[in-house]
C-alpha positions in Angstrom: 65.1 315.4 20.5 61.7 316.8 21.5 59.9 313.7 20.8 62.3 311.7 22.6 62.0 313.6 25.8 58.3 313.6 25.3 58.2 309.6 24.6 60.6 309.2 27.9 59.1 311.8 30.1 55.7 309.7 31.6 58.0 307.0 32.3 60.3 309.5 34.7 57.2 310.8 36.0 55.9 307.3 36.9 59.3 306.6 38.3 59.4 309.7 40.3 55.8 309.2 41.8 55.3 305.9 41.9 57.1 305.6 45.7 54.5 308.2 46.8 51.3 306.7 45.2 52.2 303.6 46.7 52.3 305.0 49.9 49.2 307.2 49.6 47.6 304.2 48.4 46.3 302.4 51.5 46.4 298.7 51.8 43.3 296.7 52.8 42.5 296.3 56.2 42.9 292.7 56.2 46.3 293.1 54.6 49.8 293.5 56.5 51.9 296.3 55.0 54.5 295.7 52.7 57.7 294.7 54.7 60.5 297.3 55.0 64.1 296.6 54.5 66.3 296.6 57.4 69.5 296.6 55.3 71.5 299.6 56.1 73.2 299.6 52.7 70.1 299.4 50.9 68.4 302.0 53.1 71.3 304.4 52.5 71.3 303.8 48.8 67.1 304.6 48.5 67.4 307.7 50.6 70.2 308.8 48.4 68.2 308.3 45.2 64.9 309.9 46.8 67.2 313.0 47.7 68.1 313.5 44.2 64.8 313.2 42.8 63.5 315.6 45.3 63.2 319.6 44.7 64.5 322.0 47.2 64.3 321.9 50.6 63.9 324.7 53.4 67.3 326.5 54.4 69.4 325.3 57.3 72.5 323.4 58.3 72.6 320.9 55.0 76.3 320.7 54.5 77.8 317.2 55.7 79.3 317.1 58.8 80.1 314.2 61.2 80.4 316.6 64.4 76.7 318.1 64.1 75.6 314.5 62.9 77.0 313.1 66.5 75.8 316.5 68.5 72.4 316.0 67.3 72.5 312.3 68.7 73.8 313.3 72.0 72.5 316.7 72.8 69.9 318.0 70.2 68.2 320.6 72.3 70.5 323.3 72.3 71.1 323.0 68.1 67.3 322.6 67.6 66.7 325.9 69.7 69.6 327.7 67.9 68.2 326.8 64.6 65.0 327.8 65.4 66.2 331.2 66.0 67.9 331.5 63.1 65.7 329.9 60.6 62.5 330.1 62.1 59.8 327.4 62.5 61.0 325.3 59.7 64.3 324.1 58.6 66.3 321.2 57.0 69.5 319.8 58.7 72.0 316.9 57.1 71.9 314.0 59.2 74.7 312.1 57.7 73.7 311.3 54.4 69.8 312.5 54.5 68.3 315.7 54.8 65.8 316.1 57.5 63.1 318.6 57.8 62.4 319.7 61.5 59.0 321.7 62.0 58.9 323.4 65.9 56.2 325.4 67.4 52.3 325.3 68.1 51.4 325.7 64.5 54.1 322.9 63.1 52.9 320.6 65.8 49.2 321.2 64.6 49.9 320.8 61.3 51.6 317.8 61.4 49.4 315.9 64.1 46.0 317.6 63.6 45.2 319.6 60.3 47.2 317.9 57.8 48.3 314.7 59.3 46.7 312.4 56.4 49.7 313.8 54.1 52.4 312.4 57.1 53.3 308.5 56.9 54.8 306.8 60.0 56.0 303.6 58.8 58.1 305.2 56.0 59.5 307.4 58.4 62.0 306.9 61.1 59.6 304.6 63.0 60.3 302.1 60.5 63.5 301.7 62.7 61.5 299.9 65.4 59.8 297.3 62.9 62.5 294.7 63.7 61.7 294.6 67.3 57.9 295.9 67.0 56.6 294.4 64.1 53.5 296.2 62.5 51.9 297.7 65.3 50.2 301.1 66.1 53.7 302.8 65.8 54.6 301.4 62.7 51.9 301.3 60.7 49.1 303.9 58.7 45.8 303.9 57.0 43.1 301.1 57.4 45.3 298.6 58.6 46.2 300.8 61.8 42.6 302.2 62.1 41.3 298.8 62.3 43.6 297.5 64.9 43.3 300.8 66.9 39.6 300.5 66.9 39.6 296.7 68.2 42.0 297.7 70.9 40.3 300.5 72.2 37.9 299.2 74.5 40.8 297.5 76.6 42.2 301.4 77.8 38.8 302.6 78.6 38.4 304.1 82.2 36.9 301.0 83.7 39.2 298.8 82.4 42.1 300.7 84.0 40.3 301.2 87.4 40.4 297.2 87.4 44.0 297.4 87.2 44.5 300.3 89.7 45.1 297.3 92.6 47.7 295.7 90.7 49.7 299.3 90.4 49.4 299.7 93.9 50.5 296.4 94.9 53.5 296.3 92.9 54.8 299.8 94.1 54.1 298.8 97.6 56.2 295.6 97.1 59.0 297.7 95.3 59.0 300.2 98.5 59.4 297.7 101.0 62.6 297.8 102.6 63.3 301.8 101.9 64.3 303.8 104.8 65.3 307.6 105.4 68.9 308.3 104.4 69.0 305.5 101.6 70.6 306.6 98.4 68.3 305.1 95.3 69.0 305.2 91.4 65.1 306.0 91.0 65.3 305.4 87.4 66.5 302.2 87.6 64.0 301.5 90.5 61.0 303.0 88.6 62.0 301.0 85.4 61.9 297.5 87.0 58.8 298.5 88.6 57.1 299.9 85.6 58.0 296.6 83.8 56.4 294.4 86.4 53.3 296.3 86.1 53.3 296.3 82.3 53.6 292.4 82.4 50.9 291.9 84.6 48.5 294.5 83.3 49.4 293.8 79.8 50.5 290.2 79.6 49.1 288.8 82.9 52.5 287.2 83.6 53.3 288.0 87.5 57.2 287.8 87.9 56.7 286.8 91.3 54.7 283.7 91.0 56.4 282.5 87.4 59.8 282.6 85.7 58.1 283.3 82.7 57.5 287.1 83.8 60.8 287.6 84.7 62.3 286.0 81.5 59.9 288.2 79.3 61.0 291.3 81.1 64.7 290.2 80.7 64.4 289.3 77.0 62.6 292.6 76.2 65.0 294.8 78.0 67.8 293.0 76.2 66.1 293.5 72.7 65.4 297.2 73.4 68.8 298.2 74.6 69.8 297.7 70.7 68.0 301.1 70.4 70.2 303.0 73.0 73.3 302.4 71.4 75.2 304.8 69.0 74.0 305.0 65.7 77.0 303.3 64.0 76.8 300.0 66.2 72.9 300.1 64.6 74.9 299.4 61.1 76.5 296.3 61.7 75.3 292.8 61.1 76.5 289.2 61.8 77.3 287.1 64.8 77.8 288.7 67.9 76.6 292.0 66.6 74.2 294.0 68.4 71.4 293.5 65.8 71.8 289.9 65.6 71.6 289.9 69.9 68.4 291.9 69.4 66.8 289.4 67.1 67.7 286.5 69.4 66.2 288.3 72.4 62.9 288.9 70.3 62.8 285.5 69.4 62.7 284.2 73.1 60.2 286.8 74.0 58.0 286.1 70.9 58.1 282.3 71.9 56.6 283.6 75.7 53.9 285.7 74.3 52.7 283.6 71.5 52.3 280.7 73.8 50.3 282.7 76.2 48.0 284.0 73.3 47.4 280.2 72.3 46.5 279.6 75.9 44.1 282.5 75.8 42.6 281.3 72.7 42.0 277.9 74.4 40.3 279.7 77.3 38.5 281.9 74.7 40.4 284.8 75.9 41.1 283.8 79.4 39.5 284.9 82.9 42.0 287.5 83.3 41.5 291.4 83.0 44.9 292.1 81.1 45.1 293.6 77.9 46.4 290.3 76.2 43.0 288.6 77.1 41.1 291.5 76.0 42.8 291.5 72.6 42.6 287.7 72.1 38.8 287.8 73.0 37.9 291.5 70.9 36.1 291.6 67.8 35.9 294.5 65.0 32.7 295.4 64.1 32.6 293.0 60.9 33.3 290.1 63.5 37.0 289.8 62.6 39.8 289.6 65.1 43.5 290.0 65.5 45.6 287.3 64.4 48.3 285.7 66.8 51.1 287.7 65.2 48.9 290.8 65.2 48.5 290.7 68.9 52.1 289.7 69.5 53.1 293.1 67.8 50.6 295.3 69.4 51.3 294.0 73.0 55.2 294.2 72.6 54.6 297.6 71.4 52.5 298.6 74.3 55.3 296.8 76.6 57.5 299.2 74.7 55.6 302.7 74.8 54.2 301.5 78.4 56.9 300.9 80.5 59.5 303.2 78.9 57.6 306.4 78.8 56.2 305.8 82.4 59.8 305.1 83.8 60.7 308.4 82.4 58.0 310.6 83.7 58.3 309.1 87.1 62.1 310.1 87.1 62.0 313.2 86.0 59.0 314.5 88.2 61.3 313.3 91.2 64.1 315.3 89.9 62.2 318.4 89.5 60.3 318.2 93.1 63.7 317.6 94.4 65.0 320.6 92.9 61.6 322.7 93.8 60.9 322.3 97.7 57.7 324.6 97.4 56.0 322.6 94.6 57.1 319.5 96.6 55.4 320.9 99.8 52.1 322.0 97.7 52.1 318.6 96.3 52.6 316.5 99.6 49.8 318.9 101.7 47.3 318.1 98.9 48.2 314.3 99.7 47.5 314.6 103.0 44.5 316.4 103.0 43.1 314.2 100.4 44.4 310.6 100.9 45.5 310.9 104.7 48.3 308.3 103.9 45.7 305.8 102.1 46.5 304.7 98.5 44.6 306.8 95.9 41.4 305.7 94.2 40.7 306.4 90.6 38.0 308.9 91.3 40.9 311.0 93.5 43.6 310.4 91.0 41.1 311.7 88.3 39.7 314.8 90.0 41.1 315.5 93.6 44.7 315.8 93.3 45.4 319.0 90.9 48.6 319.7 92.1 49.9 316.3 91.4 48.2 316.5 88.0 49.9 319.8 87.1 53.5 318.8 88.5 53.2 315.8 86.1 51.9 317.7 83.0 55.1 320.0 83.7 57.4 317.1 83.8 56.1 316.3 80.5 56.5 319.8 79.3 60.0 320.0 80.1 60.9 316.3 79.4 58.5 314.6 77.0 59.5 311.0 77.1 58.4 310.8 73.4 60.2 313.6 72.4 60.2 313.8 68.6 57.5 312.8 66.3 59.1 311.4 62.9 57.1 311.3 59.5 57.8 311.2 55.9 55.8 313.5 53.7 53.6 311.8 51.3 52.9 314.7 48.8 54.8 318.1 48.4 53.4 320.6 50.8 54.1 324.4 52.0 54.6 325.7 55.3 55.2 329.2 56.6 56.4 330.1 52.9 58.9 327.1 52.6 58.1 324.1 50.2 58.9 320.4 51.0 59.2 317.9 48.6 57.1 314.7 48.5 59.2 312.1 50.4 61.1 314.2 52.9 61.6 313.1 56.0 59.6 315.5 58.3 59.7 315.6 62.4 58.0 317.6 64.9 59.8 317.9 68.1 57.8 318.5 71.4 60.9 318.6 73.4 62.1 321.6 71.5 58.7 323.2 71.0 57.8 322.8 74.7 61.2 325.2 75.4 60.4 328.1 73.1 60.7 331.3 74.7 58.2 333.0 72.6 55.8 330.5 73.5 56.4 329.7 77.3 57.6 332.1 79.8 60.9 331.2 81.3 60.7 327.8 79.6 63.3 326.1 81.2 61.8 326.5 84.8 59.6 324.2 86.6 56.1 325.9 87.1 53.2 323.4 87.8 50.7 326.5 87.8 51.3 327.0 83.7 48.3 324.3 83.8 45.6 325.5 85.7 42.5 325.4 83.9 42.8 329.2 82.9 46.2 329.0 81.9 45.8 325.7 79.7 42.8 327.4 78.3 44.7 330.4 76.9 47.6 328.4 75.3 47.7 327.9 71.7 46.8 324.9 70.0 49.7 322.4 69.3 51.6 324.0 72.0 51.6 321.2 74.3 52.0 317.6 72.5 53.3 315.0 75.0 51.1 312.4 73.5 51.0 313.8 70.1 47.4 314.8 68.8 44.5 314.1 66.5 43.0 310.8 65.7 46.3 309.1 66.4 47.1 310.5 70.2 48.8 308.0 72.2 46.3 305.0 73.0 47.7 304.5 76.1 47.8 307.8 77.6 45.2 307.1 80.3 47.0 304.0 81.4 50.4 305.5 81.5 49.3 308.6 83.7 47.5 306.4 85.9 51.1 304.7 86.5 52.6 307.6 87.2 50.5 309.1 89.6 50.3 305.6 91.6 53.8 305.5 91.9 54.8 309.1 92.7 51.7 309.2 95.0 52.8 306.2 97.0 56.6 307.0 96.9 55.7 310.6 98.1 53.7 309.6 101.0 56.5 307.8 102.5 60.0 309.8 101.5 61.0 313.5 100.1 63.5 313.2 97.1 66.9 315.0 97.6 69.4 315.2 95.0 73.3 314.3 96.1 75.5 317.3 96.8 76.8 318.5 93.1 74.6 316.2 91.1 73.8 317.8 87.5 71.3 316.1 85.4 72.4 314.9 81.8 69.5 313.7 79.5 69.8 311.0 76.9 67.5 310.8 73.7 67.2 306.9 73.0 64.9 305.2 72.7 63.2 307.8 75.2 64.4 310.8 77.3 66.1 309.5 80.4 68.9 310.5 82.8 71.8 309.5 81.5 73.8 307.1 84.5 70.5 307.1 86.2 69.0 309.4 88.8 70.4 308.9 92.6 67.9 310.4 95.1 68.5 310.8 98.7 65.6 309.6 100.5 64.6 312.1 103.5 61.8 311.3 105.9 58.2 312.6 105.0 57.1 315.2 107.2 53.3 315.4 108.3 
């Protein structure tokens, strides 16, 4: 028996470790990553097989519970904060069939995003759910393939490029505000979403919905495809004619036709005359002279559409909610606007250095409501954190939404206090305490562009109106695909007082 056991042990070790050695072996820079299955049955079976082979997990609520899973999908924040109090900064939760390790707090955030980021894969974590829509882009790839794409794309987001987009942001916002008057009730979320999409189409794709039907069609198909991820998890599993999955695939195909046609047109113009990101990516070259293929550009700009307009919409909406609830903060911000801008649109220099009240209000909004509220990963090798062992292959997630509301890190964590982000207070904050854009080498590439959109839209709105909430309104937050107010955000437009 000893000889038989010895003869099969190496094969067993190979099978147990083959997946993680494969994940640890980076693809060649010019090779696309291996495809991931979108078959829900195959995914569940693979997860169950991995769980059987894995070692012990950190403690936590690991019994099977559909009720817990439902609550975690619809209102996760109270649960995560409660488990943090009970188990500490690392714990395991069973979600349907799979074990999910959560890591909360400054040290956990820094561990996953900076100090040990190389041990966590993006593509084999929950981000693979986005592959059917986004393809092989920055959010869904790892290793040299990701690094090469990011390196090629970075110049498109330099400060001078964003300065060239400012006029578009101002023009679109002023157009969107036309016709508003005091006393109106506006769904700020729906309004901001349409506006952010128009800005994204023009700055990213060079498509103006006001001048071409292609822009409006691209926006419509993208929203149709993205709506798949806002549905209940059980509906994700359905396939076949008429299913949400099939509708998403159809919408993606129509969007792809528009984007790929634009790419071919720019190729014929050697990048095209525009300053939009698509033109820049068509003309961009890596250090060795190579360039992104049409398919790679398609994947990247579709991801930028997702990350750009969705997160900007979230930040604008929750900022208006918090200012409506905090008239003192609103007054300070509007006094600053009047003093610095005098009713004129802001310049890039003013947005960057002369409006600290606006900067702090946005930072505090992103603390309370980070749009990308969770960072799903998968452990490539076993590791230890805070005395707890986590096996290779475990699904691991840090959660900025929960970490930003820990009472042992933030005083009165549920209160809106922009002064938390003065230079002095920020300097005293521990590493990893504030991570609305992630951290380390994979911090959000569009951070500066997104912040500029939020600042411009918010400034021009607040120069004209003061937001007020309807009597009895209570905010309810939904999580997918980014944080947003469930049912929109109705706001009464009060006249701006100078």
